[in-house]
C-alpha positions in Angstrom: 110.6 25.0 135.2 114.0 26.4 136.0 116.8 24.4 134.7 120.2 24.9 136.4 123.3 24.5 133.8 126.5 23.5 134.9 128.9 26.6 134.8 131.9 26.5 132.5 134.9 24.4 133.7 137.7 26.2 135.8 140.1 28.3 133.6 137.3 28.9 131.1 137.5 32.7 132.1 137.2 34.5 128.8 133.1 34.9 127.5 131.5 36.2 124.7 127.5 36.7 124.8 125.4 37.5 121.9 121.4 37.5 120.8 120.3 35.7 117.8 117.4 34.8 115.4 116.7 33.1 112.4 115.8 35.4 109.2 112.3 35.8 108.6 113.0 37.8 104.9 111.3 37.1 101.9 114.4 35.5 99.9 115.6 34.3 103.0 113.0 32.9 105.5 114.7 30.2 107.7 110.9 29.4 108.5 110.1 28.3 105.1 112.5 25.8 104.4 111.1 22.3 104.7 112.6 20.3 107.5 115.2 18.1 105.8 116.9 21.3 104.4 117.3 23.0 108.1 118.7 19.9 109.5 121.5 19.7 106.8 122.2 23.4 107.6 122.0 22.8 111.1 124.0 19.4 110.9 126.8 21.7 109.3 127.0 24.5 111.7 127.0 21.7 114.0 130.3 20.1 112.6 131.8 23.7 112.8 131.1 24.1 116.0 132.3 20.7 116.9 136.0 21.4 115.9 135.9 24.0 119.1 135.4 20.8 121.4 137.4 21.5 124.5 138.4 24.8 123.7 135.0 26.2 123.7 131.6 25.5 126.5 128.6 26.7 124.9 125.6 27.3 126.8 122.2 28.4 124.6 119.2 30.0 126.3 116.2 30.1 124.3 114.1 33.7 124.9 111.5 33.0 122.0 108.6 35.0 123.0 110.5 37.0 125.9 111.9 39.9 123.4 113.3 40.5 119.9 115.5 37.4 119.8 114.9 34.1 119.7 118.2 32.8 121.6 121.0 33.9 123.9 124.3 32.4 123.0 127.2 32.4 125.6 130.5 30.7 124.7 133.2 30.2 127.5 137.2 29.8 126.9 140.5 30.2 128.0 141.5 33.0 125.6 139.5 35.4 123.8 141.0 34.2 120.7 139.8 31.1 121.2 135.9 33.0 120.8 136.9 34.6 118.0 138.4 31.7 116.2 134.6 30.3 117.1 132.4 33.1 116.0 134.7 33.7 112.9 134.5 29.8 111.6 130.9 29.5 112.5 130.0 32.6 110.5 130.3 30.9 107.5 128.0 28.5 107.6 124.8 28.8 105.5 122.8 28.9 108.4 124.3 31.6 109.9 125.4 33.4 106.7 122.0 33.2 104.9 119.3 32.9 107.9 120.8 34.4 111.3 120.4 37.8 112.4 122.6 38.8 115.5 122.5 41.4 118.3 125.4 43.0 120.1 128.1 41.0 120.8 129.7 41.3 124.6 132.9 39.9 125.5 135.0 40.0 128.3 136.9 38.0 131.0 136.0 37.4 134.1 138.9 37.0 137.2 140.7 39.3 139.7 142.2 42.2 137.5 145.7 41.4 138.2 145.2 38.0 136.8 143.5 39.1 133.7 146.3 42.1 133.3 149.3 39.2 133.6 147.3 36.8 131.0 147.8 39.5 128.2 
C-alpha cells in the first residue's frame, strides 16, 4: 500500500532529513524496556516536539527491514533556525539522548536561488 502524505504548507521551504534507529546496546537497549517505560519516554519526546507546533511540519517514514535505519525523519520549517531549535531541544529527551542513533543530517532550502539568497 502506498501512502501519499501532504506536502508541507507553502512557505516552509527549509528542510532537514535524517535517518534514525533505536539503540540495542547492552546497557541502553530500547527494546528491553517494558512498554509503559517506552510509552512515558515517547510522551516526553512528543511533549518537546509539540512546542514547535505551527513552526515545524514533520514527516516520519518507516524503513524497518529495508536498510540500516528504522525511520527517516523529515522536518520542514520557514527558517533553518526553526529546524535547529527543534533538533537541539529534542536531542535532550531521554528517548533520544539515551536510546537513539542518528545518521547523517541533510539540511537545505528549496526554491529559486534568488529567493533563497534574499532570505539570508
